[in-house]
C-alpha positions as a LaTeX table, in Angstrom:
\begin{tabular}{lrrr}
\hline
Residue & $x$ (\AA) & $y$ (\AA) & $z$ (\AA) \\
\hline
Leu1 & $-0.17$ & $-0.09$ & $-0.15$ \\
Leu2 & 2.60 & 2.27 & 0.61 \\
Gly3 & 4.57 & 1.10 & $-2.38$ \\
Leu4 & 3.00 & 3.14 & $-4.74$ \\
Pro5 & 3.45 & 6.36 & $-3.18$ \\
Leu6 & 7.27 & 5.61 & $-2.78$ \\
Phe7 & 7.69 & 4.51 & $-6.26$ \\
Val8 & 6.50 & 7.96 & $-7.58$ \\
Trp9 & 8.27 & 9.87 & $-5.17$ \\
Trp10 & 11.55 & 7.82 & $-6.14$ \\
Lys11 & 10.45 & 8.32 & $-10.15$ \\
Val12 & 10.08 & 11.90 & $-9.52$ \\
Arg13 & 13.32 & 12.26 & $-7.71$ \\
Arg14 & 15.39 & 10.36 & $-9.81$ \\
His15 & 14.70 & 12.11 & $-12.85$ \\
Ala16 & 14.84 & 15.50 & $-11.13$ \\
Arg17 & 18.11 & 14.67 & $-9.94$ \\
Asp18 & 19.54 & 13.32 & $-13.42$ \\
Gly19 & 18.01 & 16.30 & $-15.21$ \\
Thr20 & 15.27 & 14.06 & $-17.41$ \\
Leu21 & 12.43 & 15.19 & $-15.53$ \\
His22 & 11.08 & 17.48 & $-18.63$ \\
Ser23 & 12.71 & 15.27 & $-21.34$ \\
Leu24 & 9.93 & 14.42 & $-24.02$ \\
Glu25 & 9.78 & 10.45 & $-23.49$ \\
Ile26 & 9.60 & 11.30 & $-19.52$ \\
Glu27 & 6.86 & 14.00 & $-19.93$ \\
Arg28 & 4.71 & 11.42 & $-21.76$ \\
Gln29 & 5.26 & 8.41 & $-19.47$ \\
Trp30 & 5.49 & 10.35 & $-16.07$ \\
Gly31 & 4.41 & 13.89 & $-16.73$ \\
Phe32 & 1.07 & 13.23 & $-15.20$ \\
Leu33 & 2.78 & 12.88 & $-11.82$ \\
His34 & 4.26 & 15.87 & $-11.51$ \\
His35 & 3.09 & 18.59 & $-14.39$ \\
Pro36 & 0.19 & 20.38 & $-12.53$ \\
Tyr37 & 2.57 & 21.05 & $-9.22$ \\
Glu38 & 5.17 & 23.89 & $-8.51$ \\
Ala39 & 8.71 & 23.27 & $-9.01$ \\
Asp40 & 9.29 & 22.65 & $-4.94$ \\
Trp41 & 6.48 & 20.26 & $-4.67$ \\
Lys42 & 6.67 & 17.88 & $-7.70$ \\
Trp43 & 6.23 & 14.96 & $-5.60$ \\
Trp44 & 2.92 & 16.01 & $-3.95$ \\
Glu45 & 0.97 & 13.42 & $-6.21$ \\
Cys46 & 2.46 & 11.08 & $-3.26$ \\
Val47 & 1.00 & 13.13 & $-0.82$ \\
Leu48 & $-2.47$ & 12.79 & $-2.63$ \\
Ile49 & $-2.17$ & 9.15 & $-2.57$ \\
Leu50 & $-1.39$ & 8.71 & 1.23 \\
Arg51 & $-3.97$ & 11.18 & 1.72 \\
Arg52 & $-6.46$ & 8.66 & 0.36 \\
Phe53 & $-4.74$ & 5.84 & 1.99 \\
Val54 & $-5.08$ & 7.51 & 5.40 \\
Ile55 & $-8.82$ & 7.97 & 5.06 \\
Ala56 & $-9.60$ & 4.15 & 3.77 \\
Phe57 & $-7.37$ & 3.27 & 6.77 \\
Ile58 & $-9.19$ & 4.95 & 9.26 \\
Ala59 & $-12.28$ & 3.56 & 7.80 \\
Val60 & $-10.99$ & $-0.04$ & 8.02 \\
Met61 & $-9.46$ & $-0.11$ & 11.14 \\
Ile62 & $-11.20$ & 1.96 & 13.68 \\
Pro63 & $-14.36$ & 0.08 & 13.90 \\
Glu64 & $-16.23$ & 2.64 & 16.67 \\
Pro65 & $-18.39$ & 5.22 & 14.57 \\
Met66 & $-17.95$ & 8.08 & 16.83 \\
Leu67 & $-13.79$ & 7.62 & 17.15 \\
Gln68 & $-13.82$ & 6.76 & 13.53 \\
Gly69 & $-15.45$ & 10.43 & 12.97 \\
Ala70 & $-13.11$ & 12.16 & 15.16 \\
Thr71 & $-10.13$ & 10.40 & 13.99 \\
Thr72 & $-10.96$ & 11.13 & 10.36 \\
Leu73 & $-11.63$ & 14.87 & 11.39 \\
Ile74 & $-8.14$ & 15.13 & 12.76 \\
Ala75 & $-6.36$ & 13.78 & 9.80 \\
Leu76 & $-8.33$ & 15.81 & 7.82 \\
Ala77 & $-7.41$ & 18.73 & 9.58 \\
Ala78 & $-3.77$ & 17.81 & 9.19 \\
Met79 & $-4.18$ & 17.48 & 5.65 \\
Leu80 & $-5.75$ & 20.67 & 5.19 \\
Ala81 & $-3.22$ & 22.49 & 7.08 \\
Ala82 & $-0.48$ & 21.02 & 4.89 \\
Gln83 & $-2.52$ & 21.76 & 1.55 \\
Val84 & $-2.89$ & 25.69 & 2.78 \\
Phe85 & 0.67 & 25.72 & 3.90 \\
Thr86 & 2.09 & 24.25 & 1.12 \\
Ala87 & $-0.04$ & 25.73 & $-2.28$ \\
Pro88 & 1.40 & 23.09 & $-4.34$ \\
Phe89 & $-0.20$ & 23.55 & $-7.42$ \\
Ile90 & 0.77 & 25.98 & $-10.34$ \\
Gln91 & $-2.45$ & 27.19 & $-10.58$ \\
Ser92 & $-3.84$ & 28.73 & $-7.62$ \\
Asp93 & $-7.46$ & 27.83 & $-8.57$ \\
Ile94 & $-6.51$ & 24.47 & $-8.40$ \\
Asp95 & $-5.51$ & 24.87 & $-4.87$ \\
Val96 & $-8.43$ & 26.53 & $-3.58$ \\
Leu97 & $-10.41$ & 23.53 & $-5.16$ \\
Asp98 & $-8.16$ & 21.00 & $-3.28$ \\
Phe99 & $-8.80$ & 23.02 & $-0.53$ \\
Leu100 & $-12.79$ & 23.27 & $-0.85$ \\
Ser101 & $-12.38$ & 19.50 & $-1.60$ \\
Ile102 & $-11.03$ & 18.84 & 2.01 \\
Cys103 & $-13.53$ & 21.22 & 3.65 \\
Gly104 & $-16.27$ & 19.05 & 1.94 \\
Ser105 & $-14.89$ & 15.81 & 3.51 \\
Met106 & $-14.67$ & 17.52 & 6.62 \\
Leu107 & $-18.27$ & 18.33 & 6.41 \\
Tyr108 & $-19.18$ & 15.05 & 5.14 \\
Thr109 & $-17.67$ & 13.41 & 8.37 \\
Leu110 & $-19.30$ & 15.80 & 10.39 \\
Ala111 & $-22.91$ & 15.20 & 8.97 \\
Gly112 & $-21.89$ & 11.33 & 9.45 \\
Ile113 & $-21.28$ & 12.06 & 13.00 \\
Met114 & $-24.25$ & 14.19 & 13.32 \\
Phe115 & $-26.65$ & 11.94 & 11.79 \\
Tyr116 & $-25.17$ & 9.27 & 14.18 \\
Pro117 & $-28.21$ & 8.27 & 16.44 \\
Ser118 & $-27.53$ & 10.61 & 19.31 \\
Ile119 & $-25.24$ & 13.75 & 19.98 \\
Thr120 & $-25.68$ & 14.71 & 23.34 \\
Gln121 & $-24.30$ & 12.62 & 26.41 \\
Glu122 & $-27.72$ & 12.33 & 27.81 \\
Ala123 & $-29.31$ & 10.65 & 24.82 \\
Gln124 & $-26.34$ & 8.13 & 24.00 \\
Gly125 & $-27.71$ & 4.53 & 23.96 \\
His126 & $-31.48$ & 5.93 & 23.19 \\
Leu127 & $-32.82$ & 6.33 & 19.49 \\
Cys128 & $-34.34$ & 9.53 & 19.35 \\
Thr129 & $-36.65$ & 9.79 & 16.51 \\
Glu130 & $-39.05$ & 12.63 & 15.35 \\
His131 & $-42.05$ & 11.62 & 17.60 \\
Ser132 & $-39.65$ & 10.98 & 20.86 \\
Val133 & $-41.05$ & 13.20 & 23.73 \\
Ser134 & $-38.27$ & 13.28 & 26.35 \\
Glu135 & $-36.27$ & 16.05 & 26.83 \\
Phe136 & $-32.92$ & 14.86 & 26.13 \\
Cys137 & $-34.32$ & 13.76 & 22.47 \\
Ala138 & $-35.56$ & 17.45 & 22.16 \\
Gln139 & $-32.58$ & 18.54 & 22.67 \\
Asp140 & $-30.44$ & 16.19 & 20.48 \\
Gly141 & $-33.08$ & 16.93 & 17.65 \\
Tyr142 & $-32.52$ & 20.54 & 17.98 \\
Leu143 & $-28.72$ & 20.29 & 17.80 \\
Lys144 & $-28.92$ & 18.32 & 14.90 \\
Asp145 & $-31.29$ & 20.94 & 13.29 \\
Val146 & $-28.76$ & 23.64 & 14.10 \\
Ile147 & $-25.92$ & 21.78 & 12.69 \\
Ser148 & $-27.78$ & 20.63 & 9.82 \\
Val149 & $-28.75$ & 24.39 & 8.70 \\
Met150 & $-25.05$ & 25.59 & 9.55 \\
Ala151 & $-23.67$ & 22.84 & 7.39 \\
Leu152 & $-26.14$ & 23.64 & 4.57 \\
Val153 & $-25.21$ & 27.00 & 4.48 \\
Val154 & $-21.49$ & 26.32 & 4.28 \\
Ile155 & $-21.83$ & 23.70 & 1.63 \\
Phe156 & $-23.80$ & 25.99 & $-0.28$ \\
Phe157 & $-21.02$ & 28.83 & 0.32 \\
Met158 & $-18.53$ & 25.85 & $-0.96$ \\
Leu159 & $-20.44$ & 25.04 & $-4.23$ \\
Ile160 & $-20.55$ & 28.52 & $-5.06$ \\
Met161 & $-17.04$ & 29.24 & $-4.97$ \\
Ala162 & $-16.10$ & 25.85 & $-6.38$ \\
Thr163 & $-18.37$ & 26.66 & $-9.15$ \\
Gly164 & $-17.12$ & 30.21 & $-9.86$ \\
Leu165 & $-13.42$ & 29.07 & $-9.72$ \\
Ser166 & $-14.45$ & 26.32 & $-12.46$ \\
Met167 & $-16.08$ & 28.53 & $-14.38$ \\
Arg168 & $-13.06$ & 30.86 & $-14.36$ \\
Ser169 & $-10.51$ & 28.27 & $-15.33$ \\
Val170 & $-12.39$ & 27.37 & $-18.07$ \\
\hline
\end{tabular}
């Protein structure tokens, strides 16, 4: 599983070191691995592969849903920080779209946590439906409604930004 990113890193690094990275033959075979990235970040494709691996690893190896969601959010926050710090793409619009993609993954993860049967500590172990009359279920339902509206507003804003950037790039 780690072999592919290591191979990509080695391949790009080797050709960059011997000066053949931009030769016609290497560009045809391996250009897609380094072409969209800034000179200092030619190996960034390895990070993208590892990013997918980490998310899949968390999904498979952590059985508890709330812990899985929290761990995924922490991993995504670290990935977001790395992306913002490096801005590895040549086109800044693609940096913004990658940023929005990670933010979208974070919102998706938050939605998974939110729609887990209960949010509040008092409601843990109870299945609160729309017909539940207990006080902790009402509080849980209210929190879910507030979080849902906030998530929808953020998602709508991100879609508008992504659409605007995509249209500007075309």
